[in-house]
C-alpha positions, 0 to 999 in steps of 0.5 A: 444754821444760824450762821449760815443765815446771818452768811444770806443776811451779809450775802444779800446787803451785799448784792443788793448794794453791787451795780449788777443787781437789777441788772441782773434781775432784768435780765433773768426776767427777759429771758424769761419771758423770751422763752414765753413768746417761743411757747406760744409762737408754738401755738398760733399766737402770729397767726391770730394776731396776723388775721386781726392785726396785720401792721404787727406781724412781720413775714418776711424772713429777711425782714425779720433778720435784718430787723434783728440784727439792726436792734442788736449792732443798735443795744449793744454800742448803746451799753457800750456807752453807757457803761463808758459814761458811768465809769467817767461819772465815777473817776470824775467824781473821786477825783473831784469830790473824794472817792468816798462816794462812789459807793453811793453813785454805783448803788443809785437804783435808775442806772441801774434799771436802765442798764437793767432794760439794755442788756434784757432786751439785748438777751431778748433779741438774740434769742429770737434771733436764733429760733428764725425758722426753728423745726418746732415751730408751725409757723413760719416766723416769730412776729409778733415776738419781733415786734415786742423786741422793736418795742422794746428797742424804743423803750430803750432809746427813750431810757437813754435820755432820761439816762443821760438827763439823770446822769448829768445831774447825778454828777453834781455835787449839789445832789452827792449832798444831798444823796448821803445827807438823805441816806444818812438822815433815814439811818438815824431816824433808824437808830433814834426810833430803836435807842431806848434811852437807858442809862448806861448800867454801872456794869460797863462802868469797870469795863477796862479791868474785864477780860479782851477779846483777840480778832481772830481776823484783820480787816473793817468790822462793818455789822453785826448779826445784833440778834444771833450776838445776843443769843451768844452772850446769853448762851455763854452769860457774859455781857460784850463791851465793844472798844471800837465802834462799827466801821474801824479796822480791827488787827488779826491778834489784838483786843478789839471787845472785852467780855467780863468774865473769864471764858474757858472756851474763848475760842469757841465764843470768838469764832460763834461771833466773828461768824455773825460778823461782816467785814467790808471796805465799801464806807456806806451811810445805810449801814453806818451814819458816821460815814455820812458825816465822814462824806460829807466833811470830806467833800467840804476839806477837798472844795476848799483844796487850792486845786479845788477851790469851791467855797460855796460847796464847803457852805453847804457842807457845813449847813449839812452838818448841822442839821446831821448834828441837830438830829444826832442830839436826838440819839443817846452816846451810849447803845446799850443792847438787851435781851430776853430779860432786859438785862445789858449783854452788848455795849457797841460804844456809841460814846466813841462813835460820837465822839470821833465824829467830833474830831473828824 
């Protein structure tokens, strides 16, 4: 059960960072709204509005079909054009800055909501269109639902202007660096808040003589379910030390961690341990602040390349790195996690992280 909960946590983290997260939710909402409107139409909703607000209700079938078909065609064209712009922006960002900034641009919630509005309006319009003159209606046309479709279309056109402005701002290097800086700062502040500032116990001074733990998988070990791993360490009564920081590439059959004593069921321990770990290729500063330093550094190096030749961007990157390193000084080098008895059972080797950042 714990393994399933960990998988759900990792899947949730992956889904909310996907470009299709908000569009899917909004599309489902519009689909449910269309079904609700059809239900209300079958109970005389349009007839009530026709008596009070006749200008809102369309009563001619040919006009209704023309309007809905025009809306459908227009929204499809608008959606294709918007997605094309997103792909062009991502391609330009990858060529001019660094490919590592693409996941951050994709995860912009505002652009996802705009695309979701387009898809939701399209789905709503299609559902209403196929139900014109349906046999189970007691009224000739779902006039008020068609009027809502027109309102959603006007709203899409308004948000299209906002989308153009947003996408033109997000491609600027100043916005990209500022976004990476803020995400990295938030992650660092979270680490500082959770940092207890404990000194490294003497038990870790002999970690090089501990028993190695071989990796059963190959990939980038990005995140851990810390609560579950603490429980596993308490279950086996071991102290766990990671030789490499999170975000590093681990190879199957190569040691990646050490335990302070020999385990008879080492395979079971490793299997449980890796059931609460997550592997993915994307470098997200929201998960590991190290990636924020890396992205800003790569952007500065790219700006100083002969093809770009933009020293101003490099200076801004150095300014952001200065602020981040100043904030990083508030975090202890070694991160220790403790069980309920305040006994150290896990060290994530944050000192190695700090050395990696400095050398980068």
